[in-house]
LUMSE-73707 format. One record per residue: x, z, y of N, C-alpha, C, O in turn; residue number from 1. Coordinates in steps of 0.05 Angstrom, whole numbers, plus 5000, padded with zeros to 4 digits. Layout:
BEGIN
SITE  n.px  n.pz  n.py  ca.px  ca.pz  ca.py  c.px  c.pz  c.py  o.px  o.pz  o.py  num
SITE     X     Z     Y      X      Z      Y     X     Z     Y     X     Z     Y  NUM
...
//
This chain:
BEGIN
SITE  n.px  n.pz  n.py  ca.px  ca.pz  ca.py  c.px  c.pz  c.py  o.px  o.pz  o.py  num
SITE  8649  3197  2732   8631   3185   2712  8631  3155  2716  8625  3145  2738    1
SITE  8636  3140  2695   8639   3111   2698  8613  3097  2704  8591  3106  2697    2
SITE  8615  3074  2719   8592   3057   2725  8591  3035  2704  8611  3021  2700    3
SITE  8568  3031  2692   8564   3008   2674  8547  2988  2689  8522  2989  2688    4
SITE  8560  2969  2702   8546   2950   2719  8527  2932  2702  8505  2925  2711    5
SITE  8536  2924  2679   8520   2907   2661  8493  2921  2654  8473  2908  2653    6
SITE  8494  2947  2650   8470   2961   2643  8452  2965  2668  8428  2965  2666    7
SITE  8465  2968  2691   8450   2975   2715  8435  2951  2727  8412  2954  2734    8
SITE  8449  2929  2731   8437   2906   2746  8412  2896  2732  8413  2888  2709    9
SITE  8390  2896  2747   8365   2886   2736  8348  2907  2722  8326  2901  2714   10
SITE  8360  2930  2717   8345   2951   2702  8321  2962  2718  8323  2965  2742   11
SITE  8300  2967  2703   8276   2978   2716  8280  3008  2720  8292  3022  2704   12
SITE  8269  3017  2743   8269   3046   2749  8241  3057  2747  8235  3078  2757   13
SITE  8223  3042  2734   8197   3052   2728  8175  3043  2748  8181  3030  2768   14
SITE  8151  3052  2742   8128   3046   2759  8114  3072  2766  8111  3090  2749   15
SITE  8106  3074  2791   8093   3099   2801  8068  3093  2817  8067  3072  2831   16
SITE  8049  3110  2814   8025   3109   2831  8028  3128  2854  8039  3150  2851   17
SITE  8020  3120  2878   8021   3137   2901  8001  3128  2922  7981  3114  2915   18
SITE  8005  3135  2947   7987   3127   2968  7989  3145  2992  8006  3164  2992   19
SITE  7973  3140  3012   7973   3156   3036  7946  3156  3049  7928  3141  3043   20
SITE  7943  3175  3068   7919   3178   3083  7925  3177  3113  7948  3176  3121   21
SITE  7904  3177  3130   7907   3175   3159  7925  3196  3170  7943  3191  3186   22
SITE  7922  3221  3161   7939   3243   3171  7968  3239  3165  7985  3248  3180   23
SITE  7974  3226  3142   8002   3221   3136  8015  3202  3156  8038  3205  3164   24
SITE  7999  3182  3164   8009   3163   3184  8014  3176  3211  8035  3172  3224   25
SITE  7995  3192  3220   7997   3206   3246  8021  3225  3245  8036  3226  3265   26
SITE  8024  3240  3224   8046   3259   3222  8073  3245  3223  8091  3254  3237   27
SITE  8075  3222  3210   8100   3207   3211  8106  3198  3239  8128  3200  3249   28
SITE  8085  3187  3252   8090   3178   3280  8099  3200  3298  8117  3196  3315   29
SITE  8088  3224  3295   8097   3247   3311  8126  3253  3304  8142  3261  3321   30
SITE  8133  3250  3278   8160   3256   3269  8181  3237  3280  8205  3244  3281   31
SITE  8173  3213  3289   8193   3194   3301  8189  3192  3331  8199  3173  3344   32
SITE  8175  3211  3343   8174   3213   3372  8150  3203  3386  8149  3202  3410   33
SITE  8129  3195  3371   8104   3185   3384  8090  3208  3397  8093  3231  3391   34
SITE  8072  3201  3417   8055   3220   3429  8065  3231  3456  8055  3251  3466   35
SITE  8085  3217  3468   8095   3226   3494  8093  3202  3513  8107  3182  3509   36
SITE  8077  3204  3535   8059   3227   3541  8034  3226  3523  8025  3205  3513   37
SITE  8023  3250  3518   8002   3253   3498  7976  3237  3505  7962  3230  3486   38
SITE  7971  3232  3530   7946   3219   3538  7950  3189  3542  7930  3175  3550   39
SITE  7974  3179  3539   7979   3150   3542  7964  3134  3521  7964  3141  3498   40
SITE  7950  3113  3530   7933   3098   3511  7949  3085  3488  7940  3085  3465   41
SITE  7974  3076  3494   7990   3065   3473  8000  3085  3453  8001  3080  3429   42
SITE  8007  3109  3463   8015   3131   3445  7992  3141  3428  7996  3149  3405   43
SITE  7968  3141  3439   7945   3150   3423  7939  3131  3400  7927  3140  3380   44
SITE  7948  3106  3402   7944   3088   3379  7962  3095  3356  7958  3086  3334   45
SITE  7982  3112  3361   7999   3123   3339  7990  3151  3330  7996  3159  3308   46
SITE  7975  3165  3347   7971   3194   3341  7942  3203  3340  7936  3226  3337   47
SITE  7923  3184  3342   7895   3191   3342  7880  3170  3324  7887  3147  3324   48
SITE  7861  3180  3309   7847   3163   3289  7835  3137  3301  7835  3116  3289   49
SITE  7825  3139  3326   7813   3116   3339  7834  3095  3345  7854  3100  3358   50
SITE  7830  3071  3335   7848   3048   3339  7876  3053  3327  7896  3043  3338   51
SITE  7878  3069  3306   7904   3077   3295  7918  3052  3284  7906  3036  3270   52
SITE  7944  3050  3290   7961   3029   3279  7984  3042  3264  7988  3066  3266   53
SITE  7999  3026  3248   8019   3037   3230  8046  3023  3236  8048  2999  3233   54
SITE  8066  3039  3243   8093   3028   3246  8103  3018  3219  8098  3031  3198   55
SITE  8116  2995  3218   8126   2985   3192  8146  3004  3178  8147  3005  3154   56
SITE  8161  3020  3194   8180   3039   3182  8166  3062  3167  8179  3077  3153   57
SITE  8140  3065  3171   8125   3085   3156  8128  3082  3126  8126  3102  3112   58
SITE  8132  3057  3117   8134   3053   3088  8156  3070  3075  8155  3075  3051   59
SITE  8176  3079  3091   8197   3095   3079  8189  3123  3072  8204  3137  3058   60
SITE  8166  3132  3082   8156   3158   3074  8128  3156  3061  8117  3177  3053   61
SITE  8118  3132  3058   8091   3129   3047  8088  3143  3020  8103  3137  3002   62
SITE  8069  3161  3018   8066   3176   2993  8084  3200  2991  8083  3214  2971   63
SITE  8100  3206  3011   8119   3227   3010  8107  3255  3009  8120  3274  3001   64
SITE  8082  3258  3018   8069   3284   3018  8051  3289  2994  8038  3310  2993   65
SITE  8051  3271  2975   8036   3276   2951  8053  3271  2926  8072  3255  2927   66
SITE  8047  3285  2904   8063   3281   2880  8060  3252  2869  8038  3241  2869   67
SITE  8083  3241  2860   8082   3214   2848  8074  3217  2818  8083  3237  2805   68
SITE  8059  3198  2808   8053   3198   2780  8067  3175  2766  8070  3154  2778   69
SITE  8077  3180  2742   8093   3160   2728  8123  3163  2735  8129  3178  2754   70
SITE  8140  3150  2721   8169   3151   2726  8180  3178  2717  8166  3195  2706   71
SITE  8207  3181  2720   8220   3205   2710  8241  3216  2729  8262  3224  2719   72
SITE  8235  3217  2755   8255   3227   2773  8274  3205  2783  8272  3182  2774   73
SITE  8292  3212  2800   8310   3192   2812  8335  3190  2794  8354  3205  2797   74
SITE  8333  3171  2775   8356   3165   2758  8361  3135  2759  8343  3119  2759   75
SITE  8387  3128  2760   8395   3100   2761  8408  3092  2735  8429  3102  2728   76
SITE  8396  3074  2720   8408   3065   2695  8436  3055  2699  8441  3039  2717   77
SITE  8454  3064  2682   8482   3054   2683  8499  3068  2704  8523  3062  2706   78
SITE  8487  3086  2719   8503   3100   2740  8496  3130  2738  8474  3139  2745   79
SITE  8515  3146  2728   8511   3175   2727  8524  3188  2751  8547  3182  2758   80
SITE  8509  3205  2764   8520   3217   2789  8504  3243  2795  8482  3247  2786   81
SITE  8517  3259  2812   8504   3282   2823  8492  3274  2850  8504  3259  2865   82
SITE  8467  3284  2855   8454   3276   2880  8470  3283  2905  8466  3270  2926   83
SITE  8487  3303  2903   8504   3310   2926  8524  3288  2933  8535  3288  2955   84
SITE  8529  3270  2914   8547   3248   2919  8534  3224  2934  8548  3207  2944   85
SITE  8508  3225  2936   8493   3201   2946  8490  3202  2976  8483  3223  2988   86
SITE  8496  3180  2989   8492   3176   3018  8475  3151  3022  8479  3131  3009   87
SITE  8455  3153  3040   8438   3130   3046  8454  3112  3065  8458  3120  3088   88
SITE  8462  3089  3056   8480   3072   3073  8465  3051  3089  8473  3045  3112   89
SITE  8445  3039  3078   8430   3017   3092  8402  3016  3082  8395  3025  3060   90
SITE  8385  3003  3098   8356   3001   3091  8345  2975  3101  8352  2965  3122   91
SITE  8328  2963  3084   8316   2937   3090  8287  2939  3081  8281  2947  3058   92
SITE  8268  2931  3098   8240   2930   3090  8229  2903  3097  8235  2891  3118   93
SITE  8211  2893  3080   8196   2868   3086  8166  2876  3084  8157  2888  3065   94
SITE  8151  2869  3105   8123   2875   3106  8107  2849  3100  8109  2830  3115   95
SITE  8092  2849  3078   8079   2825   3069  8051  2821  3081  8041  2799  3083   96
SITE  8038  2843  3089   8012   2842   3102  8009  2867  3119  8022  2887  3114   97
SITE  7991  2866  3139   7989   2890   3156  7983  2915  3140  7967  2915  3122   98
SITE  7997  2937  3148   7994   2962   3132  7968  2976  3139  7962  2979  3163   99
SITE  7952  2983  3119   7927   2998   3124  7933  3027  3132  7955  3037  3126  100
SITE  7914  3040  3144   7918   3068   3153  7914  3087  3129  7921  3111  3131  101
SITE  7903  3078  3107   7900   3094   3083  7900  3074  3059  7890  3052  3061  102
SITE  7913  3083  3037   7916   3064   3015  7924  3078  2990  7937  3099  2991  103
SITE  7916  3067  2966   7927   3075   2940  7945  3053  2931  7937  3029  2932  104
SITE  7968  3060  2921   7989   3039   2915  8001  3042  2888  7999  3063  2875  105
SITE  8014  3021  2879   8031   3020   2855  8059  3011  2864  8062  2990  2877  106
SITE  8079  3026  2856   8107   3021   2864  8123  3014  2839  8125  3030  2820  107
SITE  8136  2990  2839   8153   2982   2817  8182  2979  2828  8186  2964  2847  108
SITE  8201  2993  2815   8228   2993   2826  8248  2983  2805  8244  2985  2781  109
SITE  8270  2972  2816   8292   2963   2798  8319  2964  2812  8319  2967  2837  110
SITE  8340  2961  2797   8367   2959   2809  8373  2930  2814  8372  2914  2796  111
SITE  8380  2924  2839   8387   2896   2846  8415  2890  2839  8421  2869  2828  112
SITE  8434  2908  2846   8462   2902   2841  8478  2928  2846  8468  2948  2857  113
SITE  8503  2928  2837   8521   2950   2842  8548  2939  2851  8560  2922  2837  114
SITE  8557  2947  2875   8582   2937   2886  8603  2958  2886  8598  2982  2888  115
SITE  8628  2949  2883   8651   2967   2882  8663  2968  2910  8675  2949  2919  116
SITE  8661  2991  2922   8672   2995   2949  8698  3011  2949  8705  3023  2970  117
SITE  8711  3012  2927   8737   3027   2925  8733  3056  2919  8735  3064  2896  118
SITE  8727  3072  2939   8722   3100   2935  8693  3107  2928  8687  3130  2922  119
SITE  8676  3087  2929   8648   3092   2924  8635  3067  2911  8646  3045  2913  120
SITE  8613  3072  2898   8596   3050   2888  8573  3047  2907  8561  3067  2915  121
SITE  8566  3022  2913   8542   3017   2930  8521  3005  2911  8523  2983  2901  122
SITE  8500  3021  2907   8478   3013   2889  8455  3003  2906  8445  3017  2923  123
SITE  8447  2978  2901   8424   2966   2915  8399  2968  2899  8397  2958  2876  124
SITE  8379  2982  2910   8354   2987   2896  8331  2973  2910  8330  2972  2935  125
SITE  8313  2962  2895   8290   2948   2906  8264  2960  2895  8261  2965  2871  126
SITE  8244  2963  2913   8217   2972   2905  8197  2952  2916  8198  2946  2940  127
SITE  8179  2943  2899   8156   2927   2908  8131  2944  2906  8125  2956  2885  128
SITE  8116  2945  2928   8092   2962   2929  8068  2945  2934  8067  2929  2953  129
SITE  8047  2950  2918   8022   2934   2919  7999  2953  2922  8000  2976  2914  130
SITE  7977  2943  2934   7952   2957   2935  7941  2960  2907  7940  2940  2892  131
SITE  7933  2984  2899   7924   2989   2872  7899  2974  2865  7896  2962  2844  132
SITE  7880  2973  2884   7854   2961   2879  7855  2931  2878  7844  2918  2859  133
SITE  7868  2918  2898   7868   2889   2899  7892  2876  2885  7890  2853  2876  134
SITE  7913  2891  2881   7937   2880   2870  7954  2865  2890  7976  2855  2883  135
SITE  7945  2863  2915   7961   2849   2935  7987  2863  2942  7987  2888  2944  136
SITE  8008  2848  2944   8034   2860   2951  8034  2868  2981  8028  2851  2998  137
SITE  8041  2893  2986   8041   2904   3013  8068  2901  3026  8071  2891  3048  138
SITE  8089  2912  3013   8115   2912   3024  8137  2914  3003  8131  2922  2980  139
SITE  8161  2907  3010   8184   2910   2993  8206  2925  3008  8211  2920  3031  140
SITE  8218  2945  2995   8240   2959   3007  8266  2955  2990  8265  2952  2966  141
SITE  8288  2953  3004   8314   2952   2991  8332  2973  3004  8336  2973  3028  142
SITE  8343  2989  2987   8360   3012   2996  8388  3009  2986  8392  3002  2962  143
SITE  8408  3013  3003   8435   3014   2994  8444  3043  2992  8446  3058  3012  144
SITE  8450  3052  2968   8458   3080   2963  8488  3081  2956  8497  3070  2936  145
SITE  8503  3095  2973   8532   3099   2968  8534  3123  2949  8525  3145  2955  146
SITE  8547  3119  2926   8553   3141   2908  8583  3147  2910  8600  3133  2899  147
SITE  8589  3168  2925   8617   3175   2930  8632  3181  2904  8622  3195  2887  148
SITE  8657  3172  2903   8673   3178   2880  8669  3160  2856  8681  3164  2835  149
SITE  8650  3141  2858   8644   3124   2834  8653  3095  2837  8645  3078  2822  150
SITE  8671  3090  2857   8683   3063   2859  8705  3059  2840  8711  3076  2823  151
SITE  8718  3036  2842   8741   3029   2825  8734  3021  2797  8751  3023  2779  152
SITE  8709  3011  2793   8701   3003   2766  8705  2973  2761  8699  2963  2740  153
SITE  8715  2959  2782   8722   2931   2778  8700  2911  2784  8702  2888  2777  154
SITE  8679  2920  2797   8657   2902   2803  8662  2887  2829  8682  2892  2843  155
SITE  8644  2869  2837   8646   2854   2862  8643  2873  2886  8630  2894  2884  156
SITE  8655  2866  2909   8653   2884   2932  8628  2880  2948  8621  2897  2965  157
SITE  8613  2858  2943   8588   2854   2957  8592  2837  2982  8614  2833  2991  158
SITE  8570  2828  2993   8571   2811   3017  8580  2827  3042  8576  2852  3043  159
SITE  8591  2814  3062   8599   2828   3087  8574  2836  3103  8553  2825  3099  160
SITE  8578  2854  3121   8556   2863   3138  8548  2840  3156  8564  2825  3166  161
SITE  8522  2837  3160   8511   2817   3178  8499  2829  3203  8505  2852  3210  162
SITE  8483  2813  3217   8468   2823   3241  8487  2834  3262  8481  2855  3274  163
SITE  8509  2819  3267   8527   2828   3288  8516  2820  3315  8506  2797  3318  164
SITE  8517  2837  3335   8508   2830   3362  8524  2807  3373  8548  2804  3368  165
SITE  8511  2789  3389   8525   2767   3402  8544  2777  3423  8542  2800  3433  166
SITE  8563  2760  3431   8583   2768   3451  8572  2764  3479  8583  2748  3495  167
SITE  8552  2779  3486   8540   2779   3513  8526  2805  3517  8521  2820  3498  168
SITE  8519  2811  3542   8505   2835   3548  8477  2835  3534  8466  2813  3530  169
SITE  8467  2858  3526   8441   2858   3513  8419  2849  3531  8421  2851  3556  170
SITE  8397  2838  3519   8374   2830   3535  8359  2854  3546  8343  2851  3564  171
SITE  8363  2877  3534   8350   2901   3543  8361  2926  3529  8372  2924  3507  172
SITE  8357  2949  3541   8365   2975   3530  8341  2994  3533  8331  2997  3555  173
SITE  8333  3006  3511   8309   3024   3511  8318  3052  3505  8333  3058  3487  174
SITE  8309  3071  3522   8315   3099   3518  8292  3113  3502  8269  3109  3508  175
SITE  8300  3128  3482   8280   3144   3466  8290  3173  3465  8309  3179  3451  176
SITE  8277  3190  3479   8284   3219   3479  8273  3232  3453  8251  3224  3444  177
SITE  8287  3251  3442   8277   3266   3419  8274  3295  3427  8285  3305  3447  178
SITE  8258  3309  3411   8252   3337   3416  8272  3354  3402  8284  3346  3382  179
SITE  8277  3379  3411   8294   3397   3397  8284  3402  3368  8301  3409  3351  180
SITE  8258  3400  3363   8247   3405   3337  8240  3379  3322  8224  3379  3304  181
SITE  8253  3356  3330   8246   3330   3318  8250  3330  3288  8233  3320  3274  182
SITE  8272  3340  3279   8277   3339   3250  8258  3357  3234  8250  3351  3212  183
SITE  8249  3379  3247   8230   3397   3234  8203  3383  3231  8189  3388  3211  184
SITE  8196  3367  3250   8171   3351   3248  8174  3330  3227  8156  3326  3210  185
SITE  8196  3315  3228   8199   3292   3210  8199  3301  3180  8189  3287  3163  186
SITE  8211  3324  3174   8214   3333   3146  8187  3338  3133  8186  3338  3109  187
SITE  8166  3342  3149   8140   3347   3138  8128  3322  3125  8108  3324  3111  188
SITE  8140  3299  3130   8131   3274   3116  8143  3272  3088  8137  3252  3074  189
SITE  8160  3291  3080   8168   3291   3052  8197  3296  3046  8204  3304  3024  190
SITE  8215  3291  3066   8244   3296   3061  8251  3324  3069  8255  3329  3092  191
SITE  8252  3342  3049   8257   3370   3055  8286  3379  3052  8292  3402  3048  192
SITE  8304  3360  3053   8333   3367   3052  8339  3388  3073  8334  3384  3096  193
SITE  8351  3411  3064   8357   3433   3083  8377  3425  3104  8380  3439  3124  194
SITE  8392  3403  3100   8411   3394   3120  8398  3390  3148  8411  3391  3168  195
SITE  8372  3385  3147   8358   3378   3172  8342  3402  3184  8327  3398  3203  196
SITE  8346  3425  3172   8331   3449   3181  8347  3475  3182  8344  3491  3200  197
SITE  8365  3478  3162   8378   3504   3158  8406  3503  3170  8424  3488  3161  198
SITE  8411  3518  3192   8438   3518   3204  8461  3525  3185  8482  3514  3187  199
SITE  8456  3544  3168   8477   3553   3149  8484  3530  3130  8507  3525  3124  200
SITE  8463  3516  3120   8468   3494   3101  8483  3471  3116  8501  3459  3105  201
SITE  8475  3466  3141   8488   3445   3156  8517  3451  3160  8534  3433  3159  202
SITE  8524  3476  3165   8552   3484   3169  8568  3480  3143  8591  3471  3144  203
SITE  8556  3486  3120   8569   3482   3095  8574  3452  3090  8593  3445  3076  204
SITE  8557  3435  3101   8560   3406   3098  8578  3394  3119  8583  3370  3119  205
SITE  8589  3411  3137   8608   3402   3156  8597  3395  3184  8611  3382  3200  206
SITE  8572  3403  3189   8560   3398   3215  8556  3424  3231  8551  3445  3219  207
SITE  8557  3422  3257   8554   3445   3274  8525  3456  3274  8520  3479  3279  208
SITE  8506  3438  3268   8477   3444   3269  8463  3424  3252  8474  3403  3245  209
SITE  8437  3430  3245   8422   3410   3230  8420  3383  3244  8418  3383  3269  210
SITE  8421  3362  3229   8421   3335   3241  8394  3321  3236  8378  3330  3218  211
SITE  8388  3300  3251   8364   3284   3246  8368  3267  3221  8390  3257  3216  212
SITE  8346  3264  3206   8347   3247   3182  8354  3218  3190  8346  3208  3211  213
SITE  8370  3205  3173   8376   3177   3179  8352  3160  3181  8350  3142  3198  214
SITE  8332  3165  3163   8308   3149   3164  8290  3156  3187  8273  3140  3195  215
SITE  8293  3179  3199   8280   3186   3224  8292  3168  3246  8277  3157  3262  216
SITE  8318  3166  3247   8331   3148   3266  8321  3119  3262  8316  3105  3282  217
SITE  8318  3111  3237   8308   3084   3230  8281  3080  3243  8275  3059  3253  218
SITE  8264  3101  3241   8237   3099   3253  8237  3100  3283  8221  3086  3296  219
SITE  8254  3117  3295   8256   3118   3324  8264  3091  3336  8252  3082  3356  220
SITE  8283  3078  3323   8291   3051   3332  8269  3031  3328  8265  3013  3345  221
SITE  8255  3033  3305   8232   3015   3300  8211  3017  3322  8202  2997  3333  222
SITE  8204  3042  3329   8184   3046   3350  8194  3035  3377  8178  3023  3392  223
SITE  8219  3039  3383   8230   3029   3408  8227  2999  3410  8220  2989  3431  224
SITE  8232  2984  3388   8230   2955   3389  8201  2946  3390  8194  2928  3405  225
SITE  8184  2959  3374   8156   2951   3374  8144  2955  3401  8130  2937  3411  226
SITE  8149  2978  3414   8138   2983   3440  8152  2968  3463  8139  2958  3481  227
SITE  8179  2967  3462   8194   2957   3484  8198  2927  3484  8204  2915  3505  228
SITE  8194  2914  3461   8199   2885   3459  8175  2870  3448  8170  2848  3457  229
SITE  8160  2882  3430   8137   2868   3417  8110  2876  3428  8090  2871  3415  230
SITE  8110  2888  3451   8084   2894   3464  8067  2914  3449  8043  2915  3453  231
SITE  8080  2931  3433   8065   2952   3419  8050  2942  3394  8033  2956  3383  232
SITE  8057  2918  3385   8043   2906   3362  8060  2908  3337  8078  2891  3333  233
SITE  8056  2927  3319   8073   2930   3295  8069  2908  3275  8087  2904  3258  234
SITE  8047  2893  3276   8042   2872   3257  8060  2848  3261  8062  2830  3244  235
SITE  8075  2847  3284   8094   2825   3289  8119  2828  3272  8134  2808  3268  236
SITE  8124  2852  3262   8149   2856   3246  8146  2846  3218  8129  2856  3203  237
SITE  8162  2826  3211   8161   2816   3183  8183  2829  3166  8179  2832  3142  238
SITE  8205  2836  3179   8227   2849   3164  8244  2865  3183  8246  2859  3207  239
SITE  8257  2886  3173   8273   2904   3189  8296  2914  3172  8292  2928  3152  240
SITE  8321  2906  3179   8345   2915   3165  8362  2933  3184  8362  2929  3208  241
SITE  8376  2952  3172   8394   2968   3188  8415  2982  3170  8410  2987  3147  242
SITE  8437  2989  3183   8458   3006   3170  8459  3032  3185  8456  3032  3210  243
SITE  8465  3053  3171   8467   3080   3183  8497  3084  3190  8514  3087  3172  244
SITE  8503  3085  3216   8531   3087   3224  8540  3115  3232  8563  3122  3229  245
SITE  8522  3132  3241   8529   3158   3250  8505  3177  3251  8483  3168  3248  246
SITE  8510  3202  3257   8489   3222   3257  8478  3225  3286  8491  3218  3305  247
SITE  8454  3237  3287   8442   3244   3313  8432  3273  3310  8425  3282  3289  248
SITE  8432  3286  3333   8422   3314   3334  8396  3315  3349  8391  3301  3368  249
SITE  8378  3333  3340   8352   3336   3354  8357  3343  3383  8374  3359  3390  250
SITE  8341  3330  3400   8343   3334   3429  8360  3313  3443  8359  3311  3467  251
SITE  8374  3296  3427   8390   3275   3439  8371  3251  3447  8348  3250  3439  252
SITE  8382  3234  3464   8368   3209   3472  8381  3186  3459  8406  3183  3460  253
SITE  8365  3168  3446   8375   3144   3434  8375  3122  3455  8356  3119  3471  254
SITE  8396  3106  3455   8397   3081   3471  8397  3058  3451  8417  3053  3437  255
SITE  8375  3043  3450   8372   3021   3432  8376  2995  3447  8360  2987  3464  256
SITE  8398  2981  3441   8404   2955   3454  8393  2932  3436  8394  2934  3412  257
SITE  8383  2911  3449   8372   2889   3433  8378  2862  3445  8381  2859  3470  258
SITE  8381  2842  3428   8387   2815   3435  8368  2796  3420  8366  2798  3395  259
SITE  8355  2777  3433   8339   2757   3419  8357  2735  3409  8373  2723  3425  260
SITE  8355  2728  3383   8371   2707   3371  8352  2692  3352  8350  2699  3329  261
SITE  8339  2671  3362   8321   2656   3345  8297  2672  3337  8283  2684  3354  262
SITE  8292  2674  3311   8270   2689   3301  8277  2718  3296  8261  2734  3285  263
SITE  8301  2726  3304   8310   2754   3300  8314  2768  3326  8319  2756  3347  264
SITE  8312  2794  3325   8320   2812   3347  8343  2829  3336  8338  2846  3319  265
SITE  8367  2824  3345   8390   2840   3336  8390  2866  3351  8384  2867  3375  266
SITE  8397  2888  3337   8393   2915   3348  8417  2932  3341  8429  2930  3320  267
SITE  8424  2950  3360   8442   2972   3354  8432  2996  3370  8419  2993  3390  268
SITE  8439  3020  3360   8430   3044   3374  8452  3065  3374  8468  3067  3355  269
SITE  8454  3080  3397   8474   3100   3399  8463  3124  3414  8441  3123  3426  270
SITE  8477  3147  3412   8470   3171   3427  8478  3167  3457  8501  3160  3463  271
SITE  8460  3172  3475   8465   3170   3503  8485  3192  3511  8503  3187  3527  272
SITE  8482  3216  3500   8499   3238   3508  8527  3236  3498  8546  3244  3512  273
SITE  8531  3225  3474   8558   3225   3462  8570  3197  3461  8593  3194  3454  274
SITE  8555  3176  3468   8564   3148   3467  8574  3143  3438  8594  3129  3435  275
SITE  8560  3153  3418   8568   3150   3390  8547  3134  3375  8523  3138  3379  276
SITE  8556  3116  3357   8536   3099   3343  8519  3114  3324  8527  3134  3312  277
SITE  8494  3105  3321   8475   3117   3302  8465  3096  3283  8466  3100  3258  278
SITE  8456  3073  3293   8446   3050   3277  8462  3025  3284  8467  3021  3308  279
SITE  8471  3010  3264   8485   2985   3270  8476  2963  3251  8460  2968  3233  280
SITE  8486  2939  3256   8480   2916   3239  8451  2914  3232  8443  2909  3210  281
SITE  8435  2918  3253   8406   2919   3249  8393  2894  3261  8403  2882  3280  282
SITE  8370  2887  3249   8355   2864   3259  8326  2866  3251  8319  2876  3230  283
SITE  8309  2855  3269   8281   2852   3263  8275  2822  3262  8283  2806  3279  284
SITE  8260  2814  3241   8249   2787   3240  8220  2788  3249  8205  2804  3240  285
SITE  8213  2770  3267   8187   2770   3280  8170  2748  3270  8179  2725  3267  286
SITE  8145  2754  3264   8126   2733   3255  8121  2713  3278  8118  2721  3301  287
SITE  8119  2688  3271   8114   2667   3291  8084  2665  3297  8076  2649  3314  288
//
């Protein structure tokens, strides 16, 4: 199906009302590994209503457990495709003000650009989310969606990957263990793709067993940096970018390496057991 870049770039993908409650935040935190050990004061700030804080990566599931109003499903103007062709390639979030533990929101989305990657099209989507009552902008997300089989339409190839680690040993490495049921917990925040729960479906997709969601890995790495580098203060994160390089299996341990470079923390993550990449070209921008 041909890509019409002229139609796609700048096109609106509609406006939606949504929101979240305290239990949505706590469930998400459990889904990315919070709560171990259960009585630790820092972990309780993720998993108990008293002094509850919100990881910035929560925005990727915010509203995922309630029906959205407005809009007409996931359709990209100028790009016709089957959802089975879509792969989540990269993710970028900007946090404009501290995230509340409960909120009603308005989400406005559009197509930023479409790049020709040869065998695939890379569609860049942006969503701006504001508090419904005040109108204040809360956060912006930018997603890179690979549409397999839709390249070769003659568009630009897009900018090169950034956030490369410096040529020196990391300033630190953080271990994050996952549970055998990690993906089953995470999917309750809204992503019910059977690839992360059903062994038969996973085998049909070419995997030996269900895998962890890419955005779950995104959250696991976010928590590692917030806790291990930023003193447990999620409000220090102004922006977080990452590319999804490989899969992870429930029960594996993540090794998150980090380097301080000016106002950024450059990050990569891999499986401890397999020495295989999971997250790459990642960076956190820290508020001064």
